[in-house]
C-alpha positions in Angstrom: 122.3 -9.0 141.1 118.9 -8.7 139.6 116.5 -6.2 141.2 113.3 -7.8 142.4 110.3 -6.8 140.2 112.8 -5.1 137.9 113.1 -2.0 140.1 115.8 -1.2 142.7 115.1 -0.7 146.3 115.7 3.0 146.4 113.5 3.5 143.3 110.7 1.5 144.8 110.9 3.6 148.0 110.5 6.8 146.0 107.6 5.2 144.0 105.9 4.0 147.2 106.1 7.4 148.8 104.6 8.9 145.7 101.8 6.3 145.8 101.0 7.1 149.4 100.8 10.8 148.6 98.7 10.2 145.5 96.2 8.1 147.3 95.8 10.7 150.1 95.3 13.4 147.5 92.7 11.3 145.6 90.8 10.6 148.8 90.7 14.3 149.7 89.6 15.3 146.2 87.0 12.6 145.8 85.6 13.3 149.3 85.4 17.0 148.6 83.6 16.5 145.2 81.1 14.0 146.7 80.3 16.2 149.6 79.8 19.2 147.4 77.5 17.3 145.1 75.6 15.7 147.9 74.9 19.1 149.4 73.6 20.6 146.1 70.2 18.8 146.5 67.9 21.7 145.9 64.5 20.0 145.4 62.3 19.7 148.4 59.8 16.9 148.2 56.3 17.8 149.3 55.3 17.2 152.9 54.1 18.9 156.1 55.8 22.0 157.4 59.0 21.3 159.3 58.8 20.9 163.0 60.9 22.9 165.4 63.0 19.7 166.1 63.6 19.2 162.4 64.9 22.8 162.2 67.0 22.1 165.2 68.6 19.0 163.5 69.3 21.1 160.4 70.9 23.9 162.5 73.0 21.8 164.8 72.5 18.0 164.3 71.1 15.5 166.8 72.4 17.3 169.9 70.7 20.6 169.0 67.4 18.7 168.5 67.8 17.2 172.0 68.6 20.6 173.4 65.4 22.1 171.8 63.3 19.2 173.3 64.8 19.8 176.7 64.1 23.6 176.4 60.5 22.8 175.5 60.0 20.4 178.4 61.6 22.7 181.0 59.6 25.6 179.6 56.4 23.7 180.1 57.4 22.5 183.6 57.7 18.8 182.6 61.4 18.7 183.5 63.1 20.4 186.4 66.8 21.4 186.9 68.3 21.0 190.3 71.2 22.8 191.9 73.6 20.2 190.5 72.5 21.0 186.9 70.7 17.7 186.6 67.3 17.2 184.9 64.5 15.2 186.3 60.9 14.4 185.4 58.4 16.8 186.9 55.1 16.4 185.0 53.2 14.1 182.7 55.0 12.2 179.9 54.8 14.2 176.6 53.2 12.8 173.4 55.9 14.0 170.9 58.3 11.1 170.2 61.6 13.0 170.6 60.3 14.7 173.8 59.3 11.3 175.1 62.9 10.0 174.6 64.3 13.1 176.4 61.7 12.8 179.2 62.5 9.1 179.7 66.2 9.8 179.9 65.9 12.7 182.3 66.4 10.9 185.6 68.8 13.1 187.4 71.0 13.3 184.3 72.9 16.3 182.9 72.2 17.6 179.4 75.3 16.0 178.0 74.2 12.5 179.3 70.7 13.0 177.8 72.2 13.9 174.5 74.2 10.7 174.4 71.2 8.6 175.3 68.8 10.2 172.8 71.3 10.5 169.9 70.8 6.9 168.9 67.1 6.6 169.8 64.3 5.5 167.5 62.8 9.0 167.7 66.0 10.6 166.5 66.4 8.1 163.6 62.8 8.9 162.6 63.5 12.6 162.7 66.6 12.1 160.5 64.7 9.9 158.1 61.9 12.5 157.7 64.4 15.1 156.8 66.2 12.7 154.4 63.0 11.7 152.6 62.3 15.4 151.9 65.8 16.0 150.5 66.8 18.4 153.3 69.9 16.4 154.2 73.0 15.7 152.1 73.2 12.1 150.8 74.9 9.8 153.3 75.2 7.0 150.7 77.4 8.9 148.4 79.7 9.9 151.2 80.0 6.3 152.3 80.7 5.1 148.8 83.5 7.7 148.5 85.1 6.5 151.8 84.8 2.9 150.6 86.6 3.9 147.4 89.4 5.6 149.4 89.7 2.5 151.7 90.1 0.2 148.7 92.9 2.4 147.3 94.6 2.5 150.7 94.4 -1.3 151.1 95.9 -1.8 147.6 98.9 0.4 148.5 99.3 -1.4 151.8 99.2 -4.8 150.0 101.8 -3.7 147.5 104.1 -2.6 150.2 103.7 -5.8 152.2 104.3 -7.9 149.1 107.5 -6.0 148.3 108.6 -6.2 152.0 108.2 -10.0 152.1 110.0 -10.3 148.8 112.9 -8.1 150.0 113.2 -10.1 153.3 113.3 -13.4 151.4 116.1 -12.1 149.2 118.1 -10.7 152.2 117.8 -7.1 151.0 117.8 -4.1 153.4 114.2 -3.2 154.1 114.4 -0.7 157.0 112.9 2.2 155.2 110.3 0.1 153.6 109.2 -1.3 157.0 108.6 2.3 158.1 106.6 3.1 155.0 104.5 0.0 155.3 103.7 0.9 158.9 102.6 4.4 157.7 100.4 2.8 155.0 98.9 0.5 157.7 98.1 3.4 159.9 96.5 5.3 157.0 94.5 2.2 156.2 93.2 1.9 159.7 92.2 5.6 159.7 90.4 5.1 156.4 88.5 2.1 157.8 87.5 3.9 160.9 86.3 6.9 158.9 84.2 4.6 156.7 82.4 3.2 159.7 81.6 6.6 161.2 78.9 8.5 159.3 79.2 11.6 161.5 76.5 14.3 161.7 74.4 14.7 158.6 74.8 18.0 156.9 71.9 20.0 155.4 71.5 20.0 151.7 71.2 23.2 149.7 67.4 22.9 150.2 67.9 22.4 153.9 70.2 25.4 154.2 67.6 27.5 152.4 64.8 26.3 154.6 66.9 27.0 157.7 67.7 30.5 156.5 64.0 31.3 155.8 63.1 30.1 159.3 65.8 32.3 160.9 64.8 35.3 158.9 61.2 34.8 159.9 62.0 34.3 163.5 64.0 37.5 163.6 61.2 39.5 161.9 58.3 41.3 163.5 56.3 38.2 164.1 54.5 37.7 167.5 55.5 34.7 169.6 53.4 31.7 168.7 52.6 32.9 165.2 53.3 30.7 162.2 55.8 32.0 159.7 57.3 29.8 157.0 55.5 26.8 158.4 57.4 27.1 161.7 56.0 27.9 165.1 58.0 30.9 166.2 58.7 32.2 169.7 59.2 30.2 172.8 62.2 28.6 174.3 62.3 25.5 172.0 62.4 27.7 168.8 65.1 29.9 170.3 67.3 27.0 171.2 66.6 25.2 167.9 67.8 28.1 165.8 70.5 29.6 168.1 71.5 27.1 170.7 71.5 27.5 174.5 72.9 31.0 174.2 69.5 32.1 172.9 67.5 30.5 175.8 65.4 33.3 177.3 66.4 32.6 180.9 70.2 33.2 181.3 70.4 31.4 184.7 68.7 28.3 183.3 70.7 28.6 180.1 73.9 28.4 182.1 72.6 25.4 184.0 71.3 23.5 181.0 74.2 24.1 178.5 76.9 21.4 178.8 79.9 23.1 180.5 82.9 24.1 178.4 85.1 25.4 181.2 84.8 25.2 185.0 85.0 28.4 187.1 85.3 26.7 190.5 82.9 24.6 192.3 80.9 24.8 195.5 78.4 27.4 196.4 76.7 29.8 194.1 76.7 30.1 190.3 75.0 33.5 189.9 72.1 32.7 192.2 71.5 32.3 195.9 69.9 29.2 197.3 69.3 29.3 201.0 67.1 27.3 203.2 63.7 28.7 203.6 64.1 31.4 201.0 61.2 32.4 198.8 60.9 31.3 195.2 62.0 34.0 192.8 63.8 34.2 189.4 67.2 34.1 191.1 66.7 32.2 194.3 65.3 28.8 195.2 65.0 26.9 198.4 67.8 24.6 199.4 67.8 21.3 197.5 64.8 22.3 195.4 64.4 22.2 191.6 63.3 24.8 189.2 61.2 24.3 186.1 59.0 26.2 183.8 61.5 28.8 182.7 63.2 29.6 186.0 61.5 29.4 189.4 58.3 30.7 188.0 55.7 28.7 186.3 56.6 25.2 187.7 57.6 26.8 191.0 60.1 25.5 193.4 59.5 22.0 194.8 60.7 21.1 198.3 
């Protein structure tokens, strides 16, 4: 009996397994090379000094930029945090585009919800484009091209397996193992297609990493709050969160309220502060049902 395509079933299975492994290896290697080259961009195009939100994007992506904007607005008393860890508007609408997007989304919403809302906003896209134009982000085009190449290879292997499977079934040959391998190839193809559609968070280029390192070094140096160093306004809640996340927010109580929860330590009553009806406004106590803004209960005060 003549073997289809001039190769026996067992030999084709071995060859197909080798092809699946080879394609996976090629995808990993190509992706690594492209990512490495994309991040080597070292030339910064001329432009204005980076804003605190651009630095936040470089340090932690879109979510960090949103966190920095929330920190700035709470610090200025334009947003308040209630006892349910929800943010609400408390002052005039800001002029800065990203702050506007955060302000508009803050309608009794938690930080995680505001992040999701602002992540795809026009203000966030403009922020990303500004960094991209200055060469501070790794190329997204190259990464997408590499994933497209990997998807094409995966589709080719899947098509080969399907063609052999159809041929084997038409000849009445046993195809149990090949069916399993084709299913594996189909799953890998779907994964490759999904990865291609998802760009993921943009990573800083070499120039972006250098700029971020300079800002962190300047911020940790003996520079008074509000002074300019490396083109960045240092000091203040926004800069602290931009470079270090919520853990660096100057008010620990507000930091715990604003940071998206990772684990829950029980619900109900207090979370490190006492809120009783008729109590006075202090850094650790607010009146029942009130909101705090402006860096704790001070500044913006407690609203009834």
